[in-house]
C-alpha positions in Angstrom: 158.9 -23.6 168.7 162.8 -23.5 168.4 161.6 -24.2 164.6 159.6 -21.0 164.5 162.3 -19.4 166.0 165.2 -20.2 163.3 162.6 -19.3 160.8 162.3 -15.4 162.0 166.0 -15.4 162.7 166.6 -16.7 159.2 164.0 -14.2 157.7 165.6 -11.5 159.8 169.3 -12.5 158.4 167.8 -12.4 154.6 166.5 -9.1 155.1 169.7 -7.7 156.8 171.8 -9.5 154.2 169.2 -7.9 151.2 169.7 -4.3 153.2 173.6 -4.9 153.2 173.4 -5.4 149.9 171.2 -2.2 148.6 173.0 0.1 151.3 175.7 1.0 148.8 173.2 2.0 146.6 171.0 3.9 148.7 174.0 5.7 149.9 175.3 6.4 146.2 172.0 7.8 145.8 171.5 9.9 148.9 175.0 11.2 147.8 174.0 11.9 144.1 171.2 13.8 145.4 173.3 16.3 147.6 175.7 16.5 144.5 172.9 17.4 142.7 172.0 20.2 145.2 175.3 22.1 144.5 175.0 21.1 140.9 171.9 23.0 140.5 173.4 26.2 142.4 176.4 26.3 139.9 174.3 25.2 137.0 172.2 28.1 137.7 175.2 30.6 138.2 176.4 29.9 134.8 172.9 30.0 133.1 172.4 33.4 134.9 175.5 34.9 133.3 175.1 33.4 130.1 171.7 33.9 129.9 172.5 37.8 130.9 175.1 38.0 128.1 173.3 36.5 125.5 169.4 37.2 126.1 168.0 40.9 126.5 164.4 39.6 127.6 164.5 39.4 131.4 161.5 37.1 131.1 163.5 34.6 128.8 166.2 34.7 131.4 163.9 33.4 134.3 162.7 30.9 131.8 166.3 29.5 131.0 166.7 29.8 135.0 164.1 27.7 135.5 164.3 24.9 132.5 168.0 24.5 133.9 166.7 23.8 137.3 164.1 21.4 136.2 166.8 19.7 133.9 169.6 19.4 136.4 166.6 18.3 139.1 165.5 15.5 136.4 168.7 13.9 135.6 169.8 13.6 139.0 167.0 12.0 140.5 167.1 9.4 137.3 170.6 8.8 138.4 169.5 8.4 141.9 166.9 5.7 141.1 169.4 3.5 139.0 171.6 3.4 141.8 169.3 3.0 144.4 167.9 0.0 142.9 170.0 -1.4 140.2 167.2 -4.1 138.8 165.4 -1.2 137.9 166.7 0.3 134.4 167.2 3.6 133.1 164.8 2.1 130.4 162.4 0.7 132.8 162.4 4.3 134.7 161.5 6.4 131.5 158.7 4.0 130.3 157.2 4.1 133.9 157.8 7.6 133.6 156.0 7.7 130.0 152.7 5.6 131.1 152.4 7.7 134.7 152.4 11.1 132.7 149.1 10.4 130.7 147.6 9.6 134.0 149.2 12.7 135.5 148.1 14.8 132.4 144.3 14.1 133.0 144.5 14.6 136.4 146.9 17.8 136.1 145.7 19.3 132.9 144.4 22.5 133.9 147.9 23.0 136.1 149.6 22.2 132.4 147.4 24.3 131.1 148.6 27.1 133.0 152.4 25.8 132.9 152.3 25.7 128.5 150.4 28.9 128.3 153.2 30.7 130.7 156.1 28.9 128.3 154.5 30.6 125.6 154.5 34.1 127.5 157.8 34.1 128.2 158.9 33.2 124.9 156.4 34.9 122.7 157.1 38.2 125.3 153.5 39.9 124.4 154.7 42.0 127.4 157.5 42.6 129.9 158.6 42.8 133.2 157.3 46.5 134.5 155.3 46.7 131.5 151.9 48.6 132.3 149.1 46.6 131.4 145.0 46.3 131.3 143.6 42.6 131.5 140.1 41.5 132.6 139.6 44.6 134.6 142.7 45.0 136.5 145.3 47.4 135.3 148.8 47.9 136.8 152.2 47.1 136.3 153.7 43.9 135.7 155.9 42.7 138.1 156.9 38.9 137.7 155.8 36.1 135.2 156.0 32.6 136.2 155.0 29.5 134.7 151.7 29.5 136.3 150.7 33.1 136.7 151.3 36.6 135.5 152.1 39.1 139.0 150.8 42.9 138.6 150.8 45.8 141.2 148.0 47.6 140.7 148.1 51.5 140.6 146.3 51.4 144.2 149.3 49.2 145.7 147.3 46.1 145.2 149.0 42.5 144.2 147.0 40.8 141.4 147.8 36.9 140.5 146.3 36.4 137.0 146.6 32.8 135.5 148.6 32.5 132.7 145.8 30.7 130.6 143.5 33.8 131.2 146.6 36.0 130.0 147.0 34.1 127.1 143.6 34.3 126.0 142.3 37.6 126.9 142.9 40.5 125.2 145.6 42.6 126.9 146.2 46.2 126.3 150.1 46.9 127.0 150.0 50.5 128.0 154.0 51.1 127.8 154.4 49.0 124.7 155.7 52.3 122.9 157.8 54.9 123.5 155.3 57.7 123.4 151.6 57.8 124.6 148.7 60.6 123.4 146.6 62.2 125.6 143.7 64.4 124.4 142.5 67.2 126.7 139.2 68.8 125.8 138.9 72.6 126.3 135.7 75.0 125.8 135.8 78.5 124.9 133.1 80.8 124.7 131.6 81.7 121.5 132.7 85.3 121.6 136.1 83.9 121.3 138.3 84.5 117.9 139.0 80.7 117.0 142.8 81.3 115.5 143.9 83.4 118.6 142.8 80.5 120.9 144.7 77.7 118.8 147.7 79.7 119.0 147.2 80.2 122.6 146.9 76.8 123.2 149.2 75.0 121.1 152.3 77.9 122.7 151.0 76.8 126.0 151.1 73.3 125.3 154.4 73.2 124.0 156.3 74.9 126.7 154.8 72.2 129.2 157.3 70.2 131.2 157.1 66.3 130.0 155.2 67.0 126.6 157.4 65.4 123.2 158.3 67.7 120.2 158.0 64.5 118.4 155.1 63.7 117.7 154.2 67.2 117.2 151.0 68.4 119.9 147.7 69.1 117.7 144.8 71.4 118.2 141.8 70.5 116.5 138.2 72.1 117.0 135.2 69.4 117.3 132.2 71.0 118.6 130.0 73.8 118.3 128.4 73.2 122.2 125.7 74.2 123.9 127.5 76.9 125.8 130.9 76.9 124.2 133.3 76.0 121.5 135.2 72.9 121.9 138.8 72.1 121.4 140.7 69.2 121.8 144.2 69.6 122.7 146.3 66.2 121.7 149.8 66.0 123.3 152.7 63.3 123.6 154.1 61.9 126.5 156.2 59.2 127.6 153.9 56.0 128.4 153.9 55.8 132.1 150.9 56.3 134.2 152.3 58.7 137.0 153.9 61.0 133.7 150.6 60.9 132.3 148.8 62.1 135.3 151.4 64.5 136.4 151.5 66.4 132.8 147.8 66.5 132.7 147.9 68.5 135.8 150.4 70.6 134.4 148.5 71.4 131.2 145.4 72.0 132.7 146.9 74.7 135.3 148.7 76.3 132.4 146.4 76.3 130.1 143.4 78.1 132.4 146.5 80.7 133.5 146.9 81.6 129.6 143.3 81.4 128.5 142.7 83.9 131.8 145.6 86.2 130.7 144.1 86.5 126.8 140.9 87.2 128.7 139.6 84.1 127.1 136.6 82.7 129.2 135.7 79.3 129.7 131.9 79.4 130.2 130.2 77.5 132.5 126.9 75.7 130.9 123.9 78.1 130.1 120.2 77.5 130.5 117.5 79.8 129.7 114.8 79.5 132.0 111.0 81.0 130.6 108.1 82.2 133.0 104.8 81.6 131.8 101.3 83.0 133.4 99.9 79.7 134.8 96.4 81.3 134.8 96.5 81.8 131.3 98.0 79.0 130.2 95.6 76.4 132.4 94.8 73.0 130.6 91.5 72.8 132.3 89.6 76.2 132.3 90.4 78.1 129.2 91.2 81.7 130.0 88.0 83.1 128.2 85.6 80.9 130.6 87.4 82.3 133.6 87.0 86.1 132.2 83.1 85.1 131.6 83.1 84.1 135.4 84.6 87.2 136.6 
């Protein structure tokens, strides 16, 4: 029994000695991690200032901040591991990470696919934060482009998170990619209207509406002889935001209606001509002559 007690005591003393030996390394590792936390804040501040001065794109600025954070934390964790486990050299850590990354890559290939697509979107910038886009049946303003998702706010006030892999592979319509955007407004006048007079009225009216751009110039086209009207298309340009398009179109429709009314030019309703026939005369079963004979 005393031998067993001595063995246990010796084992505990050996563990204590080993703990005392690695304790400085563990404390050093904790200090490194603690300092890494503040180093990340300092590096992010420097990266934010440098990015705002040298990089115009907000998306690339965000990418710089993300890369800086990941790099500092990775370096801090590696140094902490070396200090905590002196026998485990930096080369062994890198080799272990290399082998582990293969297994992790297979397990998290979808996540890496989103990550890579997010990096490409941030670098190539097919659209920017604040742009209005249409993708996959969703339409709204881009609020944020992260490593994994693109966040848009729909015009109805809903938030949609789109995986970057879908954004990268699907067709995307960027409504605000250019400084101006065209609206085609259909207008019909009756057949008694002098077309040249109507075109002049429409052109003068659309040019005087607030929000319609002078360059490119508005255009008035006669496009169709309809069933009850001669159809025009009023083509004008505005700034590309959806709200601006709606507001200008509302003002345009009101002003055009007023101008045509003042000129006594009618916007006709659809006209239908109805013919009434004598059903007795056009009976499909009994000819009209046979009925006369019966009478």
